[in-house]
N, C-alpha and C positions, 0 to 999 in steps of 0.2 A: 749194535743196540736199539731196539723199538719203544719208537716213540708213540704215546698213545694219545690221543685227543678225545676229547670230553664233547658229544652232545647233544644238543635239548631239543626235543619237536617239538612248536607246539603251532595245532592245527585244530580246529574244528572239530575237522571230518575223521571222524575214527581213519575210514579205510586208506587216507591219505596219510596218514601217520602208517599206519600200516605197510602202507608200501612201500616210505619210503623208509622206516625201518628195516625192510625188509632186503633194499638196495642196499643202504652203507653196512649189511654186514658183510657182505663181501670185500668188505675194505677190514680186514686183520687187527689195522692201526685206529681205526675208530672205536670209540663203546659209547654208545649211546645209552645216558644216564638216566632218563627222563625222557616223560610226557607230557603236556598240557595242550587241553582241550579249551583255555579259552586265553584271555591275553592279559586279564587278572592274575589267572592261576601259573601262569609266565612267566610275569613277573616273580610271583617269590618261589617260581621252581629258578630259576638264575639265584636270586639269592642266597638257593639254599642250597642248591649245587654247587654253585658256578660255573657253566660248560666255558668250555674254551671257544665256542661256535652254536650260535643257535640258529633251524630252522624255520621261517617265520613263515606263515602265510598271511596275506594280509585282508583278505573280505574276510571278518569274525566278528559275530554281534559283541555290542556294545561299546569293546576297547578291541581295536585294530588291529595290523601287522604295525603300521603305520604309529600311532602312538604307543606302542608297544618299545619300538624302534628308537620314540624321540625318550622314553621314560627310562630304557638302559642306561641313558649317556651319565646320566647322574650314581648307576651304580658304581662301587670302588672300582670291583672287577666286573672292567666291560667287554661282554665275549662281541666274537667276530659275527655277521649276523650274513645270512644269506636268504635272502626273500624265495619261498617257496608258493607260485600261486599260479592261477592257471589265466592270470587276467593280464596282459602287457603292458594295458596304459597306470598302469603305477611304477611305471621301470624310472624315469624320471624325479619323481619324488622318491621313490625308494631310493637312488643314488644320493639324494641331497644331506641320507640319511647316516652317508659312509659307509652300507652295506659292500661286502666283500663281492658280493654274486646276484646274479635275477635268473632265477631257475621255472622255468614254464611247464605248466603240466598239462599231458602225462609227462614223466620224466625220463630223457633220453640219459641212453649208458653213457654216451659222450659229453654230454655236454655239463652229465655229472662230475666224471672222471674230471673233468676240466678246472668245476668250482674245488673240486676237492682238492687238487694238484696245487691252486692260488689260496686255497686255507692253510695248505704246508709252508707256500712260500711265506706266507705274511705271520705264520707263527716260527718261522726259523728253521723250521723241520727238513731237512734232506728230503726229496722226491725221488731219488735213485730209487730202483724197484720197488716202487711202492707202486701195485697192483694190484688189482681186485682179486679175488681167491679163483682157482679155476677152474672149481667144484663149479656144479649149476647149479641156482637155488633147489631145494630140498620140495619144495611145493609150491605149487599154485596158488596165490590168493586170487580170491573172486570174490565179487562182490555181489550180494542178494539184494532183494528189497530189506530186509531189516538185520541181516548178518553177513558175514565174512566165513565164503566156505572156504575150504585149504586140500586141495586136489592131488593129489600124487600124479604129476604126467604120465608116467606110465600106463596109468589106469585108464587116461583118454583115448579113447577111439580117432574121434574128428570133431572140427568145430567149426558151424558154420554163421552164415549170418541171414537171420529172419527179422527184415523187417527193423521193431525200435530192437531189438534185441538178441547177443550172438547166443548161441545152442552150444554147450560143451555135451557131447556124450562121452561116456565112458560104459566100462562095461556091463556094469549095471544098471545106472541111473540117468538122466538129461538134466541138465542145470541148466538156466537163463540166466542173464548177466547184461548188464549194459553197458560193459565196460566194450570198447569196438574191437572190432577183427584184427586191425593193427595190431595193435596194442600187444594182447595177447600174440599174436606172431612175433612179437620181437623180446617178449620173457619167454615163448618156449623154443626161439632162436639156438640157445646151447642140447634141445632135447631132440631125440629126431622127426618133426614136424615139418612137412612140405606143405606148398598153397599149390591147389591142384584147379585152384578157377578164383575168379577174382571175390567170390564168398566161403571157399570151402577150401578148409587146413584138416590133414590127415596126418595121422599118426605113422610112418614109412612101417615102424617094426611088424605092423598088424594087414597088411596089404599082402594078401595072396595070388588075387590074378588081378592081369590088365588086358583090356578087351578092345580090338578095333572098333567104334562105332561108326560116326559120318562125319564126311569131311574133315577129315585129318583128328576126330577128338578119340577121347577111348572113354572106357565103361571101365572103373576099380572096384572091385570086391575088398573088404575086411572081415580078417578075423571073425566071426562069429557073427557075423550082419547080411540081410538077405539083403537089403535095401544097395545097388549099387549107384560109384556116385560117378557124376561126370567131370572129366579131366579135359579141359580145354586144351584144347592143340597147341597151343601159346608154349605151357607145360611140359609137354608130352616128350620131347627129347631131354633134358635137364630131370625129367622125372628116371626116365628109363636107368641115367646115369645114374644116378641116385641107389635105385633100386639093383643094379645090376655088378655084377664079380668081374 
């Protein structure tokens, strides 16, 4: 018998809500039943939807996450609380409000899996066999200045860091995001991406040529692109292993 766990996400940042919803979709026994962008709306949604667990940001305008947690104790149906925040300094106060866990942004897959197992144990739900879906996420969510873009990983040729921005090069366009390269690397790890340099990730599907350069480094050519990308000598051996039959 499959046990469904009802989840409510409360966070004033749309991108954070989107990212967490995206990650939780990998667990087919979790059902995200709603979102709230303020603490006040979060309380209303808790009363209306009666979730089993809430993922709660702390730093929010007007009513912050700690105040929401305090108000939740007055509810007839009290959900489990997971604080999900970018600030580690609230952890002690958060656990005073009987939080079941404290997740730091950007979210780590392993930490999230441990949090979900802890939720299951608290709800008396067996954890055996409850693993995230094996299929990788269908699209990559990328935060722009005033929008969230959803890109097909198969259309991405390479990704690189350029000063304050991370650039994503697809077959047709160039996109910019402030998301760190290491975070994109984590999200793309189930696809054919490989780090060839401290500032570059490439989609191995589009590699057509590898040419020796100097001091053990190589240059890499991608299908449909004239520019050559530098491969650090530290990554050459593993890159060839990944590319060759």
